[in-house]
N, C-alpha and C positions, 0 to 999 in steps of 0.2 A: 158255818161251824168255825169257831175260834180256836185256835191251837195255843196252848200255853205250854211251854218248854221249861223244865225245871230239872235239877239235878236229881240224879236217880239213886236209890238206896240199893244196897245188895240184895234186898228182898225183891225190889222191881226187876232186878237183873235175871231173876229165876225165869220171868216171862220172856224177856229178851232171848234168852238162851234157848227157849222153845221155838221162838221165831227163827233163830239161826238154824237149828235143827231141820225145820220145815224147809228152810232154803236149801238145804243140803251142805251146810257149811261144816258139818261135823265137828260140833263144839267139844272140847275137853270136859270130863266131868267134874273136875275141881277147879276150873279156870277162873271163875268169877271171884272167888276171894283172894287169889294172887294179883289178879289185875287190880283189884280194889286196893290192894296193899301198896301199888306203886303211886297211885293218885286218886285217892277216894273222891276227890272233886271233879274228877274228869269223866264222869258218866251222866248222860242226859236222857230224858223221856219227854216226848211231846204228848199231851193229852187234849182231847176234845171231849168236853162234857165230862171230865174226869176219867176217860177211858183212855189207856195207853194206845196210840196209834203210830208212833215214830220212835226211833232211838239212834243215837250216835255216841261214840267215845272220842274225848280229845284228851289224851293222857300225857302230862307234862313229865320228862324225865329229869330235866335240869333247866338251868337259865336260858338255854340255847336250842333245845331240841323237844319236840312234842310229836305224837304219833296219833293220827286219826283212824278209827276202825268203826265196826258195827253200825255202819250207815244203811239204815234201812226202814222202810214204811209198811205197815200192814196191808197186805194185798189189795183188799177190798176199798182201801181209801188212797191208793196211789194215783197220780196224774192231778191232785188237787192243791199242790204247793206246800204240802206239809213237810216233805223231805227237805226242800230248799230253806225254808224256815227253820226247821230244827238245825241244820247245817250252820246257817248264820248265827244262830243263837248260841251254839256251842264252840264255834270256832273262836270266839272271843276269848276263851278260856286259855287259848296257847299264846295271846298277846303277840309279842314280835318275835316269837320264836320260829326257827324252821320247822315246817310240819312235813311229816312223812305219811304215805299210805300205800297200801296194796290195792289197786283198783282192777276190776274186772273189764274186759274190753268193752263191753257196752257203755261204761261210765267214764271210760278215759278221755274222750273229747270234753265232757262236762268238766271233769277235774283240770283239763289244760286252760279252759277259759276261767276257772278259780285260781289260776296262778301255779299249777303243778306242772312240773316237768318230767318226763320219765327218765329214770336211770337205768334201769335193766328189768327184763321179764323174769318172773318165777312161775315154775311149772309144779304142778302137784303131782307126785308119781305114787302109785298104789299098787299093791300087790301082796303077795306071801314071799317073804324072803327065805330061800332054802335054809334049812338048818346046817351049820358048818359041820363038815366031816370031823373036826376035832376041835376040843375046848379053845375058845379064844384067849390068848394070852396077853398080858401087859395091860388088861382092862380091869378096873377096881371100882367099887362104889365111891362117889365123889366125897364122902365123909372120911375116907382115908387120904384125902388131899388137902393140903395146907388151904383154908378158906382165903387168905390173901392171894394166893397164886391163882385159884380158880377165878376170883373177881378181876385179877388183872388180865387173864386170859379172855374173859367174856368181854371186858371194856374194849380190848383190842380189835373185837369183831362186831361191834356196836356203836353207833353214831352218839351214844351217851353212857357214862357210868350208870349202873343201875342195882345197886346194892339192896334196895327196898324191894326190888322184883326177884332178883337173883336166889336170896335165901329161901324164900317161901317156894319157889319154882322148883328147885331141886328136892324139896322136903315135902310137897303137898301129898295128900292122902292118895295113894295109887301110882304116884309119880316114881318112876325108876330112872335115878341119874347116875351115870356111869363116865369114868374118867380112863383116859389112855395115859399111861406113865411109861416113859422109855429111859432107860439109864437113869432112873430117879428124877426124870424131868416131866411136866406135865406137857403133853403133845396133843390133848384134845380132849372134849368132853361132849356128852350128849344126853338128852332126856327123852324117854318115852312115857306116854300117859294114855289112860283109857278114855276113849270118845264115844260119840254116838253110834258110829259104826266102826271103821278101822281104828286101831290105835294110831296116835299121831306121835312122829318124831320130831323134835326141834327144842331147842337148836341142834344141830350137828356141826360143831366146829373142830377142826383138825388140822396139824401141820402139813400132812401129807395124804395122798390118796390111800396110802396102807393104813395110816392111822384112823382114817375115816372109814375104811372098809371094816377093820377090826370092830370099831364101835358100832357100826351099823349092824353088824351079825349079832353082837351082843345085846343090842337094844332090842332087836327083833326076836330074840330068844327070851328076852325079859317079857316081851309083850304076851307070848304065849302063856306065860304064867298067870295073866289075867284073863285069859280066854280069848285072845285076840290074834289070830294067825295072820291077818292082813294088816298092814300099816299103810300109813299116808305120810309122804315126806316133801315139804314144800322146797325146791331146790333152785337156786338162782342161776339163771343163764350167764350172769358174770363170772361164774367159775365153771367152766366147761367139763372140769373132772367131775362135777357132782352129777350131771346127767350121765356120764360114762359109769359112774358107779351104780346108779340108779338100774340103768339097761343091764348091766353085767349082774344083777341079782333078780332079773326077770320083772322089775316093777314097770308099770306102763303110765305114760302121761294122761291125766284126766282133764284137767282145766289149767289155765294160766292166769296169772295176773301180771301187772307192771308196778314195780316200786317206783314212785314218784314223790318229788320233794318241791316245796316253795323256795327253797334257797339252798345255800352251801350246808354241808354237813362236814364235820371232822374226818380226817381219813380213817378207813378200816381196813383191815387185813381180809380183803375180798378173797384171796386164794385160800383162806381158812374155812370160809363159810360154805359148807356142803348142804346145810339146810338151815333157812331162817327159823327163828324161835316160834313165831306164830304170825299169821296175816292179820291178827286182830290189834296186836301191840307191837308188832315189828319185830 
């Protein structure tokens, strides 16, 4: 069977989303259009006799940084080399950029052999955040914040500027984006979105644990508005305050990944990152 790898369309990605749901990755309901907004040429599907059998994304953010995700092969055709062939064909899209990914433990040795080095672990915490006893103060919708200030805050917490991603991410259908404002200054923001099972929170960026706590409570309250009392939050081990916050709200770890890179990235404000944006695009 000959595998042909080509760029995927947004329509192709509806099938890939179904594969992700079957794998238990809990994809967001409106993720695809936002992901494609960042780099529409960064999504690939492998086909055998015209039938999709594999997928991967290699999304370029700028001249220096790319992120790899959605690496999977249809279960009935695994072990035949389709995954590696898809990987090799798509990775060329990154050029000489540093590439990041979030790898499950079973694949991390394979990623090391491909030149990826671990940076930190990320754990997904899942559960129902108790409703706060009183209204959360100092949290407002992001559309009440200066867009330039929001973009600058996001850039400080990510290895690349991402305006093409950020604008649709905070305004996609169903997404609820909130900002923390203290004494007139932006001190954090977060997004919650409907997904296959639990609502997913990401990013959750904040100056302090108190800011992150207020945002988490407010985002979990928003999730209930679209019928999702349970949330899933991907929290980096590199910021120990993140896990403490999750556990304080009764969330439990469900699985972990490792953030890995092929080379250097620009400095990021790791102590502000209480939850990564997504495991699919970083």
